Each structure stands twice: as C-alpha cells, then as structure tokens.
Steps between C-alpha positions, in 0.01 A plus 500: 500500500650342184281699271660835570714507179229380274309758297166401354316688217134462406620367149693203660350151462537266777560134424496210755776236498344185385707284738360666820254274662174655643323320793164624635490473873184416696439869597506603122853651527776377265845354546741542210791237487807566307662151467846614372555676828268316723342819600122541597326846473176524687242734355195648660164521322583831314847392419365167366253699286785703338693178437193333340454821279842447365420150371506674162737792432338815655596869502495677833201712395302175407573361838383810675183504280420142601579558860258803490219282414574267792585741776342811634816717525611816341684438171802674622528268792452192284763632261747554767450161672507315170806672390682419827376140497595437138849651563549251784395205266744634236785544759454141610495374138145371511385745230698644205445835337448530126492866401264609216673623200383817323 
C-alpha cells in the first residue's frame, strides 16, 4: 500500500487539491478524477464522507470527531481507519498535509 511511509499526527491539517474533480455516482459513492494524470479514484460512502470533510482544512482529530457523530463504531477503529485512508489520499497526491506550528 502506498501509505506505508507516511506518518500522520493528530496535529496535521489535511487540505484537498483544488484541481481534483469530485463526481457523485448514483449509488452515493464518489469518483475523484485527477486530470493531470487522467486517474480516477473510486471512493465508497465512508471514504466519500472523509473526502467531503476535508473540503476545508481538517485535523485528523477533527475528522474522527465528525465521523464519530455519523457512525456507530469505537473511536479507536474510526481513528485507525481514517488515518489509513487519509494516508492513501496523501500518497496519491489528492490531499496535502500542513503541519500545525507551535
């Protein structure tokens, strides 16, 4: 999996690339299209929800908080799944990471 070398922290902000097109499919899932490479990325419902949450820069903890309101799953599971999925989106260049400075 391309995310293996990406380390995410709860303080990182995830920012969507503005040039990635988002298409909603009839079943409610999403298809992301990256025109520069001609690559399409299908997202299931939960992946689409995470993508939509990143419309504005979001920290990992904020994403997990919002997912907790939508899904009945242990927070640890949501954190793990969101972390893995965000790392995949970053690895594919669909999201960028902005670290919070302190």
